[in-house]
FINU-671666 format. One record per residue (C-alpha): residue in one letter; z, y, x. Coordinates in nm, 3 decimals, always signed. Each point is the difference from the previous one (the first is absolute). Example, Ala and Ser with C-alpha at 12.3 -4.5 7.8 and 13.67 -1.06 7.14 Angstrom:
2
 vexpa       w       v       u
     A  +0.780  -0.450  +1.230
     S  -0.066  +0.344  +0.137
//
This chain:
392
 vexpa       w       v       u
     P  -1.510  -1.550  -2.354
     R  -0.321  -0.090  +0.189
     L  +0.090  +0.241  +0.278
     S  +0.355  -0.132  +0.019
     A  -0.120  -0.358  +0.030
     H  -0.253  +0.101  +0.262
     L  +0.261  +0.180  +0.209
     F  +0.241  -0.291  -0.016
     A  -0.274  -0.224  +0.134
     V  -0.082  +0.248  +0.274
     V  +0.361  +0.035  +0.109
     A  +0.034  -0.376  +0.027
     A  -0.309  -0.007  +0.223
     M  +0.128  +0.276  +0.228
     T  +0.303  -0.178  +0.140
     T  -0.133  -0.016  +0.356
     Y  -0.084  +0.369  +0.035
     W  +0.262  +0.203  +0.182
     S  +0.142  +0.078  +0.339
     S  +0.211  +0.253  +0.177
     L  -0.318  +0.193  +0.080
     L  +0.025  +0.167  -0.341
     L  +0.317  +0.171  +0.111
     L  -0.173  +0.116  +0.318
     L  -0.302  +0.124  -0.192
     F  +0.180  +0.213  -0.253
     A  +0.241  +0.138  +0.257
     Y  -0.304  +0.098  +0.206
     L  -0.179  +0.151  -0.299
     A  +0.296  +0.198  -0.121
     I  +0.061  +0.152  +0.343
     H  -0.358  +0.064  +0.108
     Y  -0.190  +0.061  -0.321
     G  +0.237  +0.077  -0.286
     R  +0.190  +0.325  -0.018
     G  +0.105  -0.018  -0.364
     Q  -0.023  +0.304  -0.222
     P  -0.195  +0.293  +0.146
     E  +0.203  +0.286  +0.138
     T  +0.026  +0.292  -0.239
     P  -0.070  +0.359  +0.109
     S  +0.372  +0.075  -0.023
     W  +0.095  -0.279  +0.242
     P  +0.179  +0.162  +0.298
     Q  -0.159  +0.008  +0.343
     H  +0.162  -0.100  +0.328
     D  +0.171  +0.301  +0.156
     G  -0.079  -0.113  +0.355
     K  +0.358  -0.080  +0.097
     R  +0.057  -0.340  +0.162
     R  +0.281  -0.188  -0.174
     V  -0.071  -0.371  +0.059
     L  +0.247  -0.153  +0.244
     S  -0.126  -0.226  +0.279
     L  +0.259  -0.275  +0.031
     N  +0.054  -0.288  +0.239
     A  +0.263  -0.266  +0.068
     D  +0.237  +0.256  +0.153
     T  -0.017  +0.258  -0.280
     F  -0.055  -0.215  -0.310
     N  +0.360  -0.088  -0.096
     A  +0.123  +0.358  +0.047
     A  -0.278  +0.134  -0.223
     V  +0.079  -0.251  -0.278
     K  +0.368  +0.103  +0.009
     K  -0.077  +0.372  +0.012
     H  -0.244  +0.039  -0.287
     P  +0.094  -0.078  -0.363
     L  -0.351  -0.131  -0.062
     L  -0.244  -0.093  +0.275
     V  -0.357  -0.124  -0.050
     V  -0.126  -0.198  +0.300
     L  -0.361  -0.101  +0.066
     F  -0.067  -0.275  +0.256
     Y  -0.342  +0.031  +0.165
     V  -0.225  -0.120  +0.281
     P  -0.182  +0.283  +0.185
     P  -0.372  +0.034  -0.084
     G  -0.217  -0.182  +0.248
     H  +0.271  -0.236  +0.122
     P  -0.112  -0.365  +0.031
     L  +0.254  -0.097  -0.270
     D  -0.125  +0.266  -0.242
     P  -0.123  -0.194  -0.308
     L  -0.274  +0.260  -0.045
     K  -0.247  -0.070  +0.279
     D  -0.205  +0.314  -0.067
     R  +0.179  +0.267  +0.203
     E  -0.131  +0.293  -0.204
     V  +0.098  -0.160  -0.331
     S  +0.341  -0.083  +0.144
     K  +0.046  +0.355  +0.126
     Q  -0.088  +0.147  -0.340
     N  +0.237  -0.245  -0.168
     W  +0.284  +0.099  +0.232
     Q  -0.063  +0.370  -0.064
     Q  +0.021  -0.062  -0.376
     L  +0.324  -0.195  +0.036
     E  +0.149  +0.264  +0.229
     M  -0.090  +0.279  -0.244
     M  +0.153  -0.202  -0.283
     L  +0.328  -0.009  +0.193
     E  -0.021  +0.369  +0.092
     M  -0.065  +0.109  -0.359
     T  +0.276  -0.225  -0.133
     S  +0.250  +0.157  +0.240
     Q  -0.121  +0.349  -0.089
     L  +0.021  -0.052  -0.376
     L  +0.338  -0.175  +0.008
     Q  +0.174  +0.186  +0.281
     T  +0.244  +0.162  -0.246
     Q  +0.096  -0.355  -0.108
     N  +0.095  -0.092  +0.360
     V  -0.287  -0.247  +0.022
     R  -0.145  -0.063  +0.346
     T  -0.295  -0.207  +0.111
     A  -0.057  -0.179  +0.329
     A  -0.248  -0.220  +0.183
     I  +0.062  -0.284  +0.245
     N  -0.257  -0.126  +0.248
     M  +0.018  -0.378  -0.038
     I  -0.135  -0.063  +0.350
     E  +0.250  +0.222  +0.178
     S  +0.291  -0.117  -0.219
     Y  -0.086  -0.369  -0.017
     T  +0.360  -0.121  +0.032
     L  +0.114  +0.225  -0.285
     V  -0.294  -0.105  -0.217
     K  +0.082  -0.366  +0.060
     T  +0.368  +0.057  -0.083
     L  -0.090  +0.176  -0.325
     H  -0.250  -0.277  -0.092
     I  -0.282  +0.246  -0.064
     P  -0.287  -0.211  -0.137
     S  -0.305  +0.211  +0.091
     P  -0.131  +0.342  +0.103
     G  +0.011  +0.248  -0.286
     T  +0.336  -0.127  -0.128
     I  +0.216  +0.275  -0.150
     L  +0.377  -0.036  -0.035
     I  +0.225  +0.246  -0.184
     Y  +0.358  +0.023  +0.126
     S  +0.251  +0.153  -0.240
     K  +0.375  +0.041  +0.030
     D  +0.025  -0.112  -0.363
     K  -0.161  -0.336  +0.082
     T  +0.153  -0.286  +0.191
     S  -0.337  -0.103  +0.144
     P  -0.334  +0.171  +0.070
     H  -0.252  +0.024  -0.279
     F  -0.359  -0.115  +0.055
     Y  -0.255  +0.246  -0.135
     F  -0.301  -0.186  -0.140
     G  -0.161  +0.303  -0.165
     Q  -0.324  +0.175  +0.078
     R  -0.003  +0.190  +0.326
     A  -0.035  +0.347  -0.154
     V  +0.249  +0.287  -0.021
     E  -0.068  +0.043  -0.373
     V  +0.136  -0.353  -0.048
     L  +0.264  -0.023  +0.274
     A  +0.179  +0.330  -0.074
     P  +0.061  -0.071  -0.373
     Y  +0.101  -0.354  +0.091
     I  +0.271  +0.133  +0.232
     L  +0.121  +0.246  -0.263
     K  +0.040  -0.288  -0.243
     M  +0.212  -0.179  +0.259
     M  +0.230  +0.302  +0.008
     Q  +0.047  +0.020  -0.377
     P  +0.280  -0.182  -0.187
     A  -0.073  -0.372  +0.005
     V  +0.068  -0.041  -0.373
     A  -0.142  +0.215  -0.282
     E  +0.207  +0.030  -0.317
     I  -0.154  -0.050  -0.344
     I  +0.185  +0.225  -0.243
     G  -0.248  +0.051  -0.281
     K  -0.342  -0.064  -0.149
     T  -0.189  +0.198  +0.265
     Q  +0.137  -0.200  +0.293
     K  -0.039  -0.324  -0.195
     K  -0.369  +0.075  -0.065
     Q  -0.057  +0.080  +0.368
     Y  +0.162  -0.328  +0.094
     E  -0.215  -0.199  -0.244
     Q  -0.322  +0.164  +0.122
     L  +0.066  -0.082  +0.365
     D  -0.256  -0.265  +0.102
     T  +0.174  -0.119  +0.317
     P  +0.289  -0.246  +0.050
     K  +0.330  +0.151  -0.117
     V  +0.362  -0.099  -0.045
     I  +0.237  +0.128  -0.265
     G  +0.368  -0.062  -0.065
     Y  +0.249  +0.084  -0.275
     F  +0.344  +0.098  +0.125
     E  +0.315  +0.186  -0.081
     K  +0.045  +0.314  +0.209
     S  +0.197  +0.005  +0.325
     T  +0.028  -0.375  +0.035
     R  -0.024  -0.228  +0.299
     E  -0.291  -0.179  -0.165
     Y  -0.201  +0.323  -0.016
     D  +0.084  +0.080  +0.363
     N  -0.134  -0.343  +0.098
     F  -0.318  +0.075  -0.193
     V  -0.051  +0.328  +0.188
     K  +0.059  -0.174  +0.332
     A  -0.262  -0.261  -0.085
     A  -0.248  +0.267  -0.113
     K  +0.006  +0.166  +0.342
     M  -0.135  -0.319  +0.155
     F  -0.323  +0.025  -0.202
     Q  -0.045  +0.376  -0.017
     P  -0.258  +0.144  -0.057
     L  -0.248  -0.280  -0.078
     I  +0.206  -0.155  -0.280
     S  +0.153  +0.247  -0.244
     F  +0.354  -0.059  -0.122
     F  +0.129  +0.141  -0.328
     A  +0.333  -0.010  -0.178
     T  +0.130  +0.091  -0.342
     F  +0.356  +0.045  -0.120
     D  -0.104  +0.021  -0.364
     K  +0.054  -0.317  -0.201
     K  -0.281  +0.079  -0.245
     I  -0.254  +0.070  +0.274
     G  +0.111  -0.310  +0.188
     K  -0.053  -0.218  -0.304
     S  -0.350  +0.144  -0.057
     L  -0.085  -0.096  +0.360
     R  +0.123  -0.360  -0.038
     L  +0.336  +0.073  +0.161
     K  +0.244  -0.130  -0.254
     K  +0.315  -0.024  +0.212
     P  +0.153  +0.234  +0.259
     N  -0.081  -0.077  +0.364
     S  -0.321  -0.183  -0.088
     V  -0.314  +0.061  +0.209
     V  -0.367  -0.042  -0.090
     F  -0.291  -0.024  +0.245
     D  -0.325  +0.113  -0.163
     K  -0.332  -0.083  +0.164
     P  -0.329  +0.118  -0.154
     Y  -0.175  -0.249  -0.227
     E  +0.276  -0.260  +0.037
     K  +0.307  -0.105  -0.193
     H  +0.314  +0.187  +0.097
     L  +0.270  -0.173  +0.202
     T  +0.371  +0.042  -0.074
     L  +0.303  -0.024  +0.227
     S  +0.327  -0.017  -0.190
     A  +0.309  +0.173  +0.141
     P  -0.065  -0.015  +0.377
     K  +0.322  +0.023  +0.200
     T  -0.137  +0.146  +0.325
     S  -0.285  +0.213  +0.130
     E  -0.122  -0.300  +0.199
     E  -0.047  -0.194  -0.322
     I  -0.224  +0.276  -0.137
     I  -0.194  +0.022  +0.327
     D  -0.059  -0.375  +0.005
     F  -0.107  +0.010  -0.366
     V  -0.264  +0.267  +0.064
     R  -0.122  -0.146  +0.330
     G  -0.028  -0.345  -0.149
     N  -0.230  +0.131  -0.273
     L  -0.212  +0.253  +0.189
     K  -0.318  -0.206  -0.025
     Q  -0.228  +0.144  -0.267
     S  -0.278  -0.192  -0.166
     L  -0.202  +0.324  -0.019
     T  +0.064  +0.276  +0.252
     K  -0.151  +0.346  -0.018
     V  -0.104  +0.148  +0.334
     Q  +0.180  +0.331  +0.047
     L  -0.030  +0.255  +0.279
     E  +0.374  -0.025  +0.068
     N  -0.027  -0.372  +0.076
     I  -0.368  -0.057  +0.072
     H  +0.069  -0.218  +0.306
     G  +0.302  -0.186  -0.137
     T  -0.199  -0.116  -0.302
     W  -0.216  -0.218  +0.221
     V  +0.284  -0.168  +0.191
     H  +0.002  -0.368  -0.084
     T  +0.132  -0.331  +0.116
     E  -0.214  -0.275  +0.147
     G  -0.182  -0.197  -0.266
     E  +0.019  +0.275  -0.261
     R  -0.315  +0.080  -0.197
     M  -0.077  +0.357  -0.099
     L  -0.267  +0.098  -0.248
     V  -0.111  +0.361  -0.012
     A  -0.116  +0.198  -0.303
     F  -0.141  +0.353  +0.004
     V  +0.061  +0.125  -0.354
     R  +0.007  +0.330  -0.188
     P  +0.212  -0.097  -0.302
     Q  -0.044  +0.344  -0.159
     T  -0.366  -0.081  -0.076
     P  -0.108  -0.224  -0.291
     D  -0.160  -0.271  +0.216
     G  +0.274  +0.026  +0.261
     A  +0.264  -0.034  -0.271
     A  -0.169  -0.313  -0.134
     F  +0.000  -0.160  +0.343
     F  +0.351  +0.120  +0.084
     S  +0.135  -0.170  -0.311
     V  -0.149  -0.331  +0.118
     L  +0.125  +0.062  +0.354
     K  +0.359  +0.049  -0.120
     S  -0.016  -0.317  -0.205
     L  -0.142  -0.192  +0.292
     A  +0.265  +0.132  +0.238
     R  +0.282  -0.088  -0.241
     S  -0.122  -0.358  -0.012
     Y  +0.057  -0.019  +0.377
     T  +0.345  +0.162  -0.005
     N  +0.171  -0.322  +0.110
     D  -0.261  -0.074  +0.266
     N  +0.147  +0.154  +0.315
     R  -0.321  -0.058  +0.192
     T  -0.221  +0.212  -0.227
     H  +0.018  +0.378  -0.007
     F  -0.224  +0.244  -0.184
     I  -0.065  +0.346  +0.144
     W  -0.115  +0.285  -0.222
     V  -0.171  +0.304  +0.154
     D  -0.057  +0.307  -0.216
     P  -0.279  +0.167  +0.202
     D  +0.047  +0.354  -0.132
     P  +0.312  +0.088  +0.206
     L  -0.188  -0.118  +0.312
     P  -0.325  +0.200  -0.014
     N  -0.062  -0.003  +0.374
     L  +0.000  -0.380  +0.007
     H  -0.297  -0.027  -0.236
     D  -0.258  +0.020  +0.281
     T  +0.197  -0.254  +0.200
     W  -0.003  -0.251  -0.286
     R  -0.372  +0.062  -0.041
     N  -0.068  -0.067  +0.368
     L  +0.232  -0.299  +0.034
     Y  -0.050  -0.176  -0.331
     N  -0.334  +0.133  -0.122
     I  +0.160  +0.123  -0.321
     D  -0.036  +0.346  -0.150
     I  +0.329  +0.079  -0.168
     T  -0.164  +0.293  -0.182
     Q  -0.245  -0.228  -0.179
     S  +0.248  -0.240  -0.157
     N  +0.359  +0.005  -0.118
     A  +0.087  -0.361  +0.082
     F  -0.051  -0.210  +0.313
     F  +0.182  -0.320  +0.086
     G  -0.006  -0.198  +0.322
     V  +0.169  -0.148  +0.303
     V  -0.021  +0.030  +0.377
     D  -0.121  -0.295  +0.201
     G  +0.200  +0.000  +0.321
     H  -0.107  -0.336  +0.141
     K  -0.214  +0.167  +0.264
     V  +0.205  +0.225  +0.224
     S  -0.292  +0.234  +0.071
     R  -0.109  +0.050  -0.357
     I  +0.158  +0.101  -0.328
     V  -0.193  -0.078  -0.316
     V  +0.056  +0.102  -0.359
     V  -0.148  -0.219  -0.269
     L  -0.033  +0.163  -0.340
     V  -0.009  -0.204  -0.315
     V  -0.307  -0.015  -0.225
     A  +0.106  +0.069  -0.359
     K  -0.199  +0.136  -0.294
     I  +0.198  +0.153  -0.282
     D  -0.113  +0.153  -0.327
     H  +0.025  +0.358  +0.127
     F  +0.002  -0.026  +0.379
     E  -0.085  -0.234  +0.283
     W  +0.089  -0.059  +0.364
     L  -0.248  -0.029  +0.279
     C  +0.024  -0.298  +0.231
     V  +0.005  +0.136  +0.354
     L  +0.095  -0.125  +0.341
     G  +0.114  +0.261  +0.249
     G  +0.152  -0.016  +0.344
     A  +0.133  +0.211  +0.282
     R  +0.065  -0.050  +0.368
     V  +0.362  +0.026  +0.106
     V  +0.029  +0.087  +0.367
//
């Protein structure tokens, strides 16, 4: 209770801390420092064959029409005055990593008719402007199954991108037919949508159509079993439930169209507590002007981390109806190569504690600061530190 009260007071005092620089910082970190899980010895090596297409305004449309699934990276050449990375060597290394990611993705998924491509934003400025590409490093995925291109906000690593694409190619809706599938659904700790339908109906077809709009970041499930539906809070046919972690479920009764389902999900996408995942590590930090984000580094599988995580969930739930406040949860273990970065930027050692909580001060354009809360608990304590990093 003392910790909860302390955190509520801290959150109230943090209302002025946040800016779009947080998005820039974590995008930069994920690309230049974080590579996710280490490669295993069995991970295939590049065979030396060049597969990445070099597209421009004249060849782009034909390539999109030709290939069932096309992954396109928009870049600025290393060393160019508009390159956001001013250090030429760092920029060159970054480009080589991105290029190899595309090459390996094409190699691994060539039997699935997946192709990758790169577009020089300087040489194809008119095309870039037409497509409304926001910044260098943007990745769009064009699929014949989608009516519009899909922004990829995941980590720039083949071990993340390739599985992500495979998920896009799987059926948009998974069927729950028994206890095993039901247990898997209940254990999923990401936003998910489930519906109860009768087979071969227009309502189910609308559900599948809506699911494709959110695939693969939001999982869609369906059951045709009345008993299973009832156990999952689906009492009537054609009802839909949107489940977000640590929040009350939301129900949509008997939607008539796919657009109604899409609007229902989009209108409730905001989570009070969002877990940073490799598949959406950049998208997690996207925010609207005036929004406040509070960041927690927590290992909930440890005793002290679990104690803090319980308070964090309660705190986040109390701000569910506050659209300006958003809590971000980072489990550091799936991001081992970011540990040194957090140590250098924030002066925190993620190996020495299982719970850190703070915000980023973006008032000064040239400096990003994390302030960590001072809190003494019966069996663990936080250190109060002030860290910063130059953003060039």
